[in-house]
C-alpha positions as semicolon CSV with decimal commas, in nm:
position;residue;x (nm);y (nm);z (nm)
1;X;10,557;10,146;14,594
2;X;10,796;10,435;14,573
3;X;11,081;10,456;14,324
4;X;11,319;10,480;14,619
5;X;11,216;10,137;14,746
6;X;11,246;9,987;14,398
7;X;11,597;10,133;14,356
8;X;11,697;10,008;14,702
9;X;11,587;9,656;14,612
10;X;11,774;9,671;14,282
11;X;12,091;9,801;14,451
12;X;12,087;9,548;14,736
13;X;12,038;9,245;14,513
14;X;12,256;9,298;14,208
15;X;12,357;8,949;14,110
16;X;12,387;8,804;13,759
17;X;12,014;8,853;13,737
18;X;11,839;9,092;13,968
19;X;11,670;8,914;14,257
20;X;11,477;8,998;14,573
21;X;11,374;8,813;14,888
22;X;11,007;8,726;14,941
23;X;10,950;9,010;15,189
24;X;11,084;9,265;14,941
25;X;10,867;9,122;14,663
26;X;10,565;9,153;14,892
27;X;10,650;9,518;14,965
28;X;10,718;9,588;14,597
29;X;10,384;9,443;14,485
30;X;10,193;9,571;14,791
31;X;10,075;9,221;14,876
32;X;10,113;8,998;15,178
33;X;10,410;8,772;15,230
34;X;10,183;8,465;15,223
35;X;10,058;8,577;14,881
36;X;10,414;8,576;14,746
37;X;10,451;8,215;14,863
38;X;10,108;8,132;14,721
39;X;10,214;8,273;14,382
40;X;10,528;8,057;14,402
41;X;10,321;7,749;14,486
42;X;10,080;7,799;14,194
43;X;10,355;7,889;13,947
44;X;10,305;8,264;13,902
45;X;10,654;8,324;14,046
46;X;10,956;8,096;14,032
47;X;11,146;8,066;14,360
48;X;11,525;8,041;14,336
49;X;11,681;7,853;14,628
50;X;12,023;7,994;14,717
51;X;12,052;7,777;15,026
52;X;11,826;7,577;15,256
53;X;11,712;7,899;15,425
54;X;11,742;8,160;15,148
55;X;11,501;8,188;14,857
56;X;11,490;8,476;14,610
57;X;11,276;8,575;14,315
58;X;11,378;8,734;13,985
59;X;11,294;9,105;13,972
60;X;11,237;9,070;13,597
61;X;10,978;8,798;13,660
62;X;10,814;9,007;13,934
63;X;10,796;9,305;13,698
64;X;10,643;9,083;13,427
65;X;10,380;8,964;13,676
66;X;10,304;9,324;13,769
67;X;10,285;9,432;13,403
68;X;10,052;9,143;13,327
69;X;9,826;9,236;13,619
70;X;9,821;9,600;13,510
71;X;9,732;9,502;13,152
72;X;9,430;9,307;13,279
73;X;9,311;9,610;13,479
74;X;9,346;9,855;13,189
């Protein structure tokens, strides 16, 4: 993913902790949307419910997941 997309996500979702919607996480990690929800179901990502129809994920947790995956590859 490009740095521009990452910066856009970070700018759009500046809350107390940086968060992103599932679709943005999927784009950021270059995975499918269903995979994001699968990761949430198995505990790799922690969903944060803002309302009954809005769920976000911590960018810090997403970055940790990405770093962990990259460490396994290297």
